[in-house]
MIDO-70950 format. One record per residue (C-alpha): residue number from 1; x, y negated, z. Coordinates in steps of 0.2 Angstrom, whole numbers, plus 2048, in hexadecimal, padded with zeros to 3 digits. Example, Ala and Ser with C-alpha at 12.3 -4.5 7.8 and 13.67 -1.06 7.14 Angstrom:
// MIDO-70950
+-----+-----+-----+-----+
: num :  c1 :  c2 :  c3 :
+-----+-----+-----+-----+
:   1 : 83E : 816 : 827 :
:   2 : 844 : 805 : 824 :
+-----+-----+-----+-----+
END
This chain:
// MIDO-70950
+-----+-----+-----+-----+
: num :  c1 :  c2 :  c3 :
+-----+-----+-----+-----+
:   1 : 800 : 800 : 800 :
:   2 : 80A : 7EF : 7FB :
:   3 : 808 : 7E2 : 80A :
:   4 : 806 : 7D1 : 80A :
:   5 : 816 : 7D0 : 80F :
:   6 : 81E : 7D9 : 7FE :
:   7 : 814 : 7CC : 7F3 :
:   8 : 81A : 7BE : 7FC :
:   9 : 82A : 7C4 : 7FA :
:  10 : 829 : 7C8 : 7E8 :
:  11 : 823 : 7B4 : 7E6 :
:  12 : 833 : 7B0 : 7EC :
:  13 : 83F : 7BA : 7E2 :
:  14 : 835 : 7B2 : 7D5 :
:  15 : 837 : 7A0 : 7D5 :
:  16 : 848 : 7A3 : 7D8 :
:  17 : 849 : 7A8 : 7C7 :
:  18 : 84B : 7BB : 7C7 :
:  19 : 845 : 7C8 : 7BC :
:  20 : 835 : 7CF : 7BF :
:  21 : 83D : 7E1 : 7C2 :
:  22 : 84D : 7D9 : 7CB :
:  23 : 83E : 7D3 : 7D6 :
:  24 : 836 : 7DD : 7DA :
:  25 : 842 : 7EC : 7DE :
:  26 : 844 : 7DF : 7E8 :
:  27 : 834 : 7DF : 7F3 :
:  28 : 832 : 7F3 : 7F2 :
:  29 : 822 : 7F4 : 7E5 :
:  30 : 822 : 7FD : 7D2 :
:  31 : 826 : 7ED : 7C4 :
:  32 : 811 : 7F3 : 7BE :
:  33 : 809 : 7EB : 7D1 :
:  34 : 816 : 7DF : 7D1 :
:  35 : 80F : 7D8 : 7BF :
:  36 : 7FD : 7D5 : 7C8 :
:  37 : 806 : 7CB : 7D6 :
:  38 : 813 : 7C0 : 7CD :
:  39 : 804 : 7B3 : 7CA :
:  40 : 802 : 7A8 : 7DA :
:  41 : 7F0 : 7AE : 7DF :
:  42 : 7E8 : 7B9 : 7EE :
:  43 : 7F2 : 7C4 : 7FA :
:  44 : 7EE : 7D8 : 7FC :
:  45 : 7E5 : 7D5 : 80B :
:  46 : 7D8 : 7C8 : 803 :
:  47 : 7D7 : 7D2 : 7F2 :
:  48 : 7D3 : 7E3 : 802 :
:  49 : 7C5 : 7D6 : 807 :
:  50 : 7BD : 7D1 : 7FB :
:  51 : 7BB : 7E3 : 7F6 :
:  52 : 7B4 : 7E8 : 807 :
:  53 : 7A2 : 7E9 : 804 :
:  54 : 796 : 7E9 : 814 :
:  55 : 788 : 7F1 : 80B :
:  56 : 785 : 802 : 809 :
:  57 : 780 : 80A : 7F5 :
:  58 : 774 : 816 : 7F9 :
:  59 : 767 : 817 : 807 :
:  60 : 76A : 81F : 81B :
:  61 : 762 : 833 : 81A :
:  62 : 760 : 82E : 82D :
:  63 : 759 : 81F : 82F :
:  64 : 749 : 825 : 832 :
:  65 : 74E : 831 : 841 :
:  66 : 75D : 829 : 848 :
:  67 : 753 : 825 : 857 :
:  68 : 751 : 833 : 85D :
:  69 : 762 : 838 : 85A :
:  70 : 764 : 827 : 864 :
:  71 : 75A : 82E : 871 :
:  72 : 767 : 83C : 874 :
:  73 : 775 : 833 : 872 :
:  74 : 770 : 829 : 881 :
:  75 : 76A : 834 : 88C :
:  76 : 778 : 83D : 88B :
:  77 : 785 : 837 : 87E :
:  78 : 794 : 849 : 882 :
:  79 : 788 : 851 : 873 :
:  80 : 78E : 855 : 865 :
:  81 : 78B : 84C : 854 :
:  82 : 78B : 861 : 84C :
:  83 : 77C : 863 : 85A :
:  84 : 771 : 855 : 854 :
:  85 : 772 : 85A : 843 :
:  86 : 770 : 86D : 845 :
:  87 : 760 : 864 : 850 :
:  88 : 75B : 858 : 843 :
:  89 : 75F : 866 : 837 :
:  90 : 750 : 872 : 843 :
:  91 : 743 : 864 : 846 :
:  92 : 743 : 85F : 835 :
:  93 : 745 : 870 : 828 :
:  94 : 74C : 86B : 817 :
:  95 : 74E : 85C : 81A :
:  96 : 762 : 858 : 81C :
:  97 : 76D : 864 : 815 :
:  98 : 77F : 86B : 81E :
:  99 : 785 : 860 : 811 :
: 100 : 780 : 84F : 81A :
: 101 : 78B : 855 : 82A :
: 102 : 797 : 84B : 827 :
: 103 : 78F : 83D : 823 :
: 104 : 783 : 83C : 833 :
: 105 : 796 : 83F : 83C :
: 106 : 79B : 82D : 835 :
: 107 : 789 : 828 : 83C :
: 108 : 78B : 830 : 84E :
: 109 : 79E : 828 : 84F :
: 110 : 798 : 81A : 849 :
: 111 : 78D : 819 : 859 :
: 112 : 798 : 81E : 863 :
: 113 : 7A1 : 812 : 860 :
: 114 : 798 : 801 : 860 :
: 115 : 787 : 807 : 86A :
: 116 : 78F : 815 : 875 :
: 117 : 793 : 817 : 887 :
: 118 : 7A8 : 80F : 88B :
: 119 : 7B3 : 81C : 88E :
: 120 : 7BD : 81E : 899 :
: 121 : 7CF : 816 : 897 :
: 122 : 7E1 : 81D : 89F :
: 123 : 7EC : 80D : 8A9 :
: 124 : 7FD : 813 : 8A4 :
: 125 : 808 : 810 : 8B6 :
: 126 : 818 : 80B : 8B8 :
: 127 : 828 : 818 : 8C0 :
: 128 : 82F : 814 : 8CD :
: 129 : 840 : 81D : 8D0 :
: 130 : 83E : 82B : 8E0 :
: 131 : 82E : 825 : 8E4 :
: 132 : 823 : 834 : 8DD :
: 133 : 824 : 849 : 8DB :
: 134 : 815 : 851 : 8D3 :
: 135 : 814 : 862 : 8D5 :
: 136 : 808 : 870 : 8CE :
: 137 : 804 : 884 : 8C8 :
: 138 : 803 : 889 : 8B7 :
: 139 : 801 : 898 : 8B0 :
: 140 : 80D : 8A2 : 8A4 :
: 141 : 805 : 8B3 : 89E :
: 142 : 800 : 8A8 : 890 :
: 143 : 813 : 8AC : 88A :
: 144 : 813 : 8BF : 88C :
: 145 : 823 : 8C1 : 894 :
: 146 : 828 : 8D1 : 89B :
: 147 : 834 : 8D8 : 8A7 :
: 148 : 83A : 8EA : 8A4 :
: 149 : 82E : 8EC : 896 :
: 150 : 81E : 8E8 : 8A3 :
: 151 : 813 : 8DB : 8A1 :
: 152 : 818 : 8CC : 8AF :
: 153 : 80A : 8C0 : 8B3 :
: 154 : 80F : 8B4 : 8BC :
: 155 : 80E : 8A1 : 8C0 :
: 156 : 81C : 894 : 8C3 :
: 157 : 81B : 885 : 8CF :
: 158 : 820 : 877 : 8C5 :
: 159 : 825 : 866 : 8CB :
: 160 : 82A : 854 : 8C4 :
: 161 : 831 : 843 : 8C9 :
: 162 : 826 : 837 : 8C0 :
: 163 : 833 : 82F : 8BE :
: 164 : 842 : 836 : 8B5 :
: 165 : 839 : 848 : 8B0 :
: 166 : 843 : 850 : 8BA :
: 167 : 83A : 864 : 8BD :
: 168 : 83E : 872 : 8C3 :
: 169 : 834 : 883 : 8C5 :
: 170 : 832 : 892 : 8D1 :
: 171 : 82A : 8A4 : 8CB :
: 172 : 81B : 8A7 : 8D6 :
: 173 : 80B : 8B4 : 8D4 :
: 174 : 7FD : 8A9 : 8DD :
: 175 : 7F8 : 898 : 8E3 :
: 176 : 7FA : 899 : 8F4 :
: 177 : 801 : 88E : 903 :
: 178 : 811 : 89C : 906 :
: 179 : 814 : 896 : 8F0 :
: 180 : 810 : 886 : 8F4 :
: 181 : 81D : 887 : 900 :
: 182 : 82C : 88F : 8F9 :
: 183 : 827 : 885 : 8EA :
: 184 : 82A : 875 : 8EF :
: 185 : 838 : 879 : 8FB :
: 186 : 844 : 884 : 8ED :
: 187 : 840 : 86F : 8E2 :
: 188 : 846 : 865 : 8ED :
: 189 : 856 : 870 : 8F3 :
: 190 : 858 : 870 : 8E2 :
: 191 : 855 : 85A : 8DF :
: 192 : 861 : 85A : 8EF :
: 193 : 852 : 849 : 8F5 :
: 194 : 844 : 848 : 8F9 :
: 195 : 839 : 83B : 8EF :
: 196 : 82B : 830 : 8FD :
: 197 : 81C : 838 : 8F2 :
: 198 : 815 : 849 : 8EF :
: 199 : 807 : 84A : 8E3 :
: 200 : 7FE : 859 : 8E2 :
: 201 : 7EB : 85F : 8DB :
: 202 : 7DD : 863 : 8E7 :
: 203 : 7E9 : 871 : 8ED :
: 204 : 7D7 : 87B : 8EF :
: 205 : 7E0 : 88C : 8EB :
: 206 : 7F1 : 888 : 8F7 :
: 207 : 7E9 : 87B : 906 :
: 208 : 7D6 : 87C : 90A :
: 209 : 7D1 : 88B : 90E :
: 210 : 7BE : 88E : 910 :
: 211 : 7C2 : 89B : 91E :
: 212 : 7CD : 88C : 927 :
: 213 : 7D1 : 87D : 920 :
: 214 : 7D8 : 874 : 930 :
: 215 : 7E7 : 882 : 932 :
: 216 : 7EE : 882 : 91E :
: 217 : 7EC : 870 : 91F :
: 218 : 7F4 : 86F : 92C :
: 219 : 803 : 87A : 927 :
: 220 : 805 : 86E : 917 :
: 221 : 804 : 85E : 921 :
: 222 : 814 : 868 : 92B :
: 223 : 81E : 86B : 91B :
: 224 : 81B : 859 : 915 :
: 225 : 821 : 853 : 927 :
: 226 : 832 : 85B : 928 :
: 227 : 837 : 855 : 915 :
: 228 : 82F : 843 : 91B :
: 229 : 822 : 843 : 90D :
: 230 : 814 : 83C : 90B :
: 231 : 806 : 846 : 900 :
: 232 : 7FC : 83E : 8F4 :
: 233 : 7EE : 848 : 8EC :
: 234 : 7E2 : 845 : 8DA :
: 235 : 7D1 : 841 : 8DB :
: 236 : 7C6 : 853 : 8D7 :
: 237 : 7C6 : 85A : 8C4 :
: 238 : 7D3 : 84A : 8BF :
: 239 : 7E3 : 853 : 8B6 :
: 240 : 7E8 : 842 : 8AE :
: 241 : 7EC : 83A : 8C0 :
: 242 : 7F7 : 84A : 8C1 :
: 243 : 7FD : 845 : 8B1 :
: 244 : 811 : 848 : 8B1 :
: 245 : 811 : 858 : 8B8 :
: 246 : 7FF : 85E : 8AB :
: 247 : 80C : 857 : 89D :
: 248 : 819 : 861 : 8A3 :
: 249 : 80E : 870 : 8A4 :
: 250 : 80C : 870 : 88F :
: 251 : 81E : 86A : 889 :
: 252 : 826 : 877 : 896 :
: 253 : 81E : 886 : 890 :
: 254 : 81E : 881 : 87D :
: 255 : 832 : 880 : 881 :
: 256 : 834 : 88E : 88B :
: 257 : 829 : 896 : 87B :
: 258 : 836 : 88E : 86F :
: 259 : 844 : 895 : 878 :
: 260 : 83E : 8AA : 87A :
: 261 : 83B : 8A5 : 868 :
: 262 : 84D : 8A2 : 864 :
: 263 : 855 : 8B0 : 871 :
: 264 : 84A : 8BB : 867 :
: 265 : 842 : 8C6 : 874 :
: 266 : 836 : 8C3 : 883 :
: 267 : 83D : 8D2 : 88D :
: 268 : 846 : 8CE : 89D :
: 269 : 851 : 8DC : 8A4 :
: 270 : 84C : 8D5 : 8B5 :
: 271 : 844 : 8C6 : 8BD :
: 272 : 852 : 8BF : 8C4 :
: 273 : 85A : 8C0 : 8B5 :
: 274 : 84A : 8B6 : 8AE :
: 275 : 84A : 8AA : 8BC :
: 276 : 85B : 8A6 : 8B8 :
: 277 : 855 : 8A3 : 8A5 :
: 278 : 849 : 897 : 8AA :
: 279 : 855 : 88E : 8B5 :
: 280 : 860 : 88B : 8A5 :
: 281 : 851 : 885 : 89C :
: 282 : 84C : 877 : 8A7 :
: 283 : 85F : 875 : 8A8 :
: 284 : 860 : 870 : 897 :
: 285 : 84E : 866 : 896 :
: 286 : 853 : 85C : 8A5 :
: 287 : 866 : 856 : 89F :
: 288 : 85F : 84A : 895 :
: 289 : 857 : 840 : 8A3 :
: 290 : 867 : 83E : 8A7 :
: 291 : 867 : 82D : 8A9 :
: 292 : 859 : 829 : 8B5 :
: 293 : 85B : 838 : 8BE :
: 294 : 869 : 831 : 8C6 :
: 295 : 862 : 821 : 8C7 :
: 296 : 854 : 82C : 8D3 :
: 297 : 85F : 832 : 8DC :
: 298 : 863 : 823 : 8E7 :
: 299 : 853 : 821 : 8EB :
: 300 : 850 : 832 : 8F0 :
: 301 : 84F : 834 : 904 :
: 302 : 85B : 840 : 90C :
: 303 : 853 : 853 : 90D :
: 304 : 853 : 858 : 920 :
: 305 : 862 : 863 : 928 :
: 306 : 859 : 875 : 920 :
: 307 : 84B : 879 : 918 :
: 308 : 839 : 880 : 922 :
: 309 : 837 : 891 : 923 :
: 310 : 82B : 896 : 913 :
: 311 : 821 : 8A4 : 91C :
: 312 : 810 : 8A2 : 926 :
: 313 : 811 : 8AC : 935 :
: 314 : 7FF : 8B3 : 93A :
: 315 : 7FB : 8BE : 948 :
: 316 : 7F2 : 8CD : 946 :
: 317 : 7ED : 8DC : 950 :
: 318 : 7ED : 8ED : 948 :
: 319 : 7DC : 8F6 : 945 :
: 320 : 7D7 : 909 : 94C :
: 321 : 7DC : 90D : 939 :
: 322 : 7EE : 907 : 938 :
: 323 : 7EA : 8F7 : 92A :
: 324 : 7EA : 8E5 : 92E :
: 325 : 7DD : 8D7 : 924 :
: 326 : 7ED : 8C9 : 91B :
: 327 : 7E2 : 8BF : 912 :
: 328 : 7D5 : 8C8 : 90B :
: 329 : 7E0 : 8D8 : 907 :
: 330 : 7E2 : 8E6 : 912 :
: 331 : 7F3 : 8EC : 919 :
: 332 : 7FA : 8FC : 920 :
: 333 : 805 : 8FA : 92E :
: 334 : 80D : 90C : 935 :
: 335 : 7FE : 916 : 940 :
: 336 : 809 : 911 : 951 :
: 337 : 806 : 8FE : 94F :
: 338 : 7F1 : 903 : 952 :
: 339 : 7EC : 8F8 : 961 :
: 340 : 7F9 : 8ED : 95E :
: 341 : 7FA : 8D8 : 95B :
: 342 : 80A : 8D9 : 94F :
: 343 : 810 : 8C7 : 946 :
: 344 : 810 : 8C8 : 933 :
: 345 : 81B : 8BB : 92C :
: 346 : 812 : 8B8 : 91A :
: 347 : 81C : 8B2 : 90B :
: 348 : 819 : 8AF : 8F8 :
: 349 : 81E : 8C1 : 8F4 :
: 350 : 81D : 8CB : 905 :
: 351 : 817 : 8CE : 917 :
: 352 : 823 : 8D4 : 923 :
: 353 : 81E : 8DB : 933 :
: 354 : 824 : 8D6 : 944 :
: 355 : 81F : 8DF : 954 :
: 356 : 82A : 8DA : 964 :
: 357 : 838 : 8CF : 95D :
: 358 : 83B : 8DD : 952 :
: 359 : 837 : 8DF : 93C :
: 360 : 82D : 8EE : 93B :
: 361 : 82C : 8ED : 927 :
: 362 : 82C : 8E3 : 917 :
: 363 : 81D : 8E9 : 90C :
: 364 : 81B : 8E0 : 8FA :
: 365 : 80B : 8D3 : 8F9 :
: 366 : 7FC : 8D8 : 8F0 :
: 367 : 7F6 : 8CB : 8DF :
: 368 : 7E9 : 8CB : 8D6 :
: 369 : 7DB : 8D3 : 8D7 :
: 370 : 7E2 : 8DF : 8E2 :
: 371 : 7DB : 8E2 : 8F4 :
: 372 : 7E4 : 8EF : 8FE :
: 373 : 7F5 : 8F8 : 8FE :
: 374 : 7F3 : 909 : 909 :
: 375 : 807 : 911 : 90B :
: 376 : 801 : 924 : 90E :
: 377 : 813 : 925 : 91B :
: 378 : 80A : 919 : 928 :
: 379 : 7FC : 925 : 92B :
: 380 : 800 : 936 : 924 :
: 381 : 805 : 940 : 933 :
: 382 : 7F1 : 93B : 939 :
: 383 : 7ED : 93F : 928 :
: 384 : 7F2 : 94F : 92A :
: 385 : 7E7 : 952 : 93A :
: 386 : 7D9 : 94D : 933 :
: 387 : 7DB : 953 : 91F :
: 388 : 7C6 : 953 : 91F :
: 389 : 7C6 : 93E : 91E :
: 390 : 7D1 : 941 : 90E :
: 391 : 7C3 : 942 : 904 :
: 392 : 7B8 : 931 : 907 :
: 393 : 7C5 : 929 : 90D :
: 394 : 7C2 : 916 : 908 :
: 395 : 7D4 : 913 : 8FF :
: 396 : 7D6 : 923 : 8FD :
: 397 : 7DE : 91E : 8EA :
: 398 : 7ED : 917 : 8F4 :
: 399 : 7F0 : 925 : 8F8 :
: 400 : 7F5 : 930 : 8E5 :
: 401 : 808 : 925 : 8E7 :
: 402 : 809 : 92B : 8D3 :
: 403 : 7FC : 92E : 8C4 :
: 404 : 801 : 942 : 8C7 :
: 405 : 7FF : 943 : 8DC :
: 406 : 7EC : 93E : 8D4 :
: 407 : 7EB : 94E : 8C5 :
: 408 : 7F2 : 95B : 8D7 :
: 409 : 7E2 : 955 : 8DE :
: 410 : 7D7 : 956 : 8D2 :
: 411 : 7DF : 968 : 8CD :
: 412 : 7DC : 96D : 8E1 :
: 413 : 7C9 : 967 : 8E0 :
: 414 : 7C7 : 974 : 8D0 :
: 415 : 7CC : 984 : 8DB :
: 416 : 7C7 : 97F : 8EC :
: 417 : 7B8 : 975 : 8F6 :
: 418 : 7BB : 961 : 8FB :
: 419 : 7BE : 965 : 90C :
: 420 : 7CD : 973 : 905 :
: 421 : 7D3 : 968 : 8FA :
: 422 : 7D4 : 95A : 904 :
: 423 : 7E2 : 966 : 910 :
: 424 : 7EC : 96E : 905 :
: 425 : 7EF : 95A : 8FC :
: 426 : 7F4 : 953 : 90E :
: 427 : 7FF : 95D : 90F :
: 428 : 809 : 95B : 900 :
: 429 : 809 : 949 : 903 :
: 430 : 811 : 94E : 913 :
: 431 : 81D : 955 : 90B :
: 432 : 820 : 945 : 900 :
: 433 : 822 : 93A : 90D :
: 434 : 82D : 948 : 917 :
: 435 : 836 : 94C : 908 :
: 436 : 836 : 942 : 8F9 :
: 437 : 82A : 939 : 8F3 :
: 438 : 833 : 93D : 8E0 :
: 439 : 837 : 94D : 8E2 :
: 440 : 826 : 953 : 8E4 :
: 441 : 821 : 949 : 8D6 :
: 442 : 82D : 952 : 8CD :
: 443 : 828 : 964 : 8D1 :
: 444 : 815 : 960 : 8CD :
: 445 : 81B : 95B : 8BD :
: 446 : 825 : 96B : 8BA :
: 447 : 815 : 975 : 8C0 :
: 448 : 809 : 96F : 8B6 :
: 449 : 816 : 970 : 8AB :
: 450 : 817 : 985 : 8A9 :
: 451 : 804 : 983 : 8AD :
: 452 : 805 : 98A : 8C0 :
: 453 : 7FA : 988 : 8CE :
: 454 : 7F9 : 978 : 8D8 :
: 455 : 800 : 97D : 8EC :
: 456 : 809 : 977 : 8F9 :
: 457 : 814 : 989 : 8FA :
: 458 : 816 : 985 : 8E7 :
: 459 : 81C : 972 : 8EA :
: 460 : 826 : 978 : 8F9 :
: 461 : 82F : 986 : 8EE :
: 462 : 833 : 97A : 8DF :
: 463 : 83A : 96F : 8EA :
: 464 : 845 : 980 : 8F5 :
: 465 : 84A : 985 : 8E2 :
: 466 : 858 : 977 : 8DF :
: 467 : 855 : 979 : 8CD :
: 468 : 857 : 96B : 8BF :
: 469 : 848 : 960 : 8BE :
: 470 : 849 : 95C : 8AA :
: 471 : 846 : 94A : 8A7 :
: 472 : 832 : 944 : 8A1 :
: 473 : 83B : 93B : 892 :
: 474 : 843 : 94B : 88E :
: 475 : 83E : 94C : 87E :
: 476 : 846 : 95E : 874 :
: 477 : 840 : 95E : 860 :
: 478 : 847 : 970 : 857 :
: 479 : 853 : 96B : 847 :
: 480 : 849 : 96A : 834 :
: 481 : 84A : 97A : 82D :
: 482 : 84D : 96F : 819 :
: 483 : 84F : 981 : 811 :
: 484 : 839 : 97F : 80B :
: 485 : 840 : 96C : 806 :
: 486 : 84B : 979 : 7F9 :
: 487 : 83D : 986 : 7F4 :
: 488 : 831 : 979 : 7EF :
: 489 : 83E : 971 : 7E5 :
: 490 : 841 : 981 : 7DC :
: 491 : 82F : 983 : 7DA :
: 492 : 82F : 973 : 7D1 :
: 493 : 83E : 975 : 7C5 :
: 494 : 835 : 986 : 7C1 :
: 495 : 826 : 980 : 7BA :
: 496 : 82D : 970 : 7B0 :
: 497 : 82E : 973 : 7A0 :
+-----+-----+-----+-----+
END
């Protein structure tokens, strides 16, 4: 498009005695176009203004029904033009064709721009160094990362400084207070300082628990006080108020996606290797923010002498079933603790069982929809004494360490009554607890392969035989006999003329 300045330069060069071709070249236009503007006259903007028409070339097909559409828009401005157009087609069959949709959409757009409600305005903010750090959890499942070939569904606790956009993150599995505490402290100690404010969303998952909101709020305030942080929360359903971290979510995941594509694989040998990969990516992203980061570090508050313990201490009484309930999840503990009050140190990924200042056991924390984790070794001694309880035990599914144990129980049920099968299976389970679970599993595999009867006696005999067990992954392939191909070729040659 030719601008007014180009035409003015063209006329200036012509007045200086330049040829038309030279003046056009200096003005950045074609000589044919320059001929239209070489004589003094109107500028391009003036010509375009005259060419603009303010009248319609045909009648408005929606003029007679627009009052009805306008009523809908005034009542609910969120209605889409396609929805309203479909309504017109249903109300007036055959009057409006699909080809008129674009015309209708332009009319609705024009009404919204001239008569519709005012739109929300986003006001750019001035960020000050060392003032605000924002954080949030973001789901990483869409990237389809795997660990040793297995899907690795996880979250990232993401932290960013609003001024310099310096960022870091920690792998976690739930939006719990423990994950928040661990992620925030990791970020601050990696940063080497503390901003004035920690801004988050409403923290409904991590802090505001319905069963005891005061306790979780008190724990969160204790965490902030330890680092002399002031907590700030955005308004409900206003994610744009936490715009820095929301934008960093998008850009970080896009950067990770591109990095994984460049790597050529989304699989990692271990979780540690994946975490190291993420930290290298964060370092790469932060390398372009060095100047503002160094500037911001001068305004950060100093760190406290040491980090705060990120675990939550709970005192729970062990029930008669040798289980405890933690965060709506059921865990088994050694039966000798029945009736005792134990201390549970709950962290983001594990539970530590303590009694009388002594560490008893560490249990992995349940994730997602799993609601119970029962360890058969905790109760096998009493299960042997009460084998009849096995058949209808509420958490019976947890008493099958592998699928082969479940197959063994099903095989026993086919040969015995339910009570007898349960009694026999519990003895096999006791054998796994006292001897070796993997060895018992291998013994069951051998018995199934030989089509032998599943019983505690046969499993014991197999264990005591000390015979090497073929690995489950070992496959024997018979050598290929090529003699058949030779005969086939020979037959073809005899048939050929």
